[in-house]
C-alpha angles and dihedrals in degrees: 000000000000096000094060100038128046118249091245092054090049091049091049092053095045093050097041107030132061118243092262090050089049094049087051095047091051088056088049092047093050089051090051092050087056103037104021095224142048140193128205093249092054094045086051090056094045092049098034095233135116119285088241089060095045089049092054095049090046091052094046090053088050091052088050092052097246096112137027126210136215124195136013134284116318092009095049116123127197124215136187108265 
């Protein structure tokens, strides 16, 4: 995954997320590289999890500085920082 993510982002993931969260984030980051933006509902479909679970992961990635967001609640989109 080193080619599509910077080393610092990979380090942040490995130091602050569980193995399962990291695996899920790689799926989201891959999607973001191809599509530019993602919503919680799309992430939930990609990961086969509830929207609440996907939203928590996206918010955590935002707090860690990996993602940035725009909008509020259901219309909120996340972008790579």
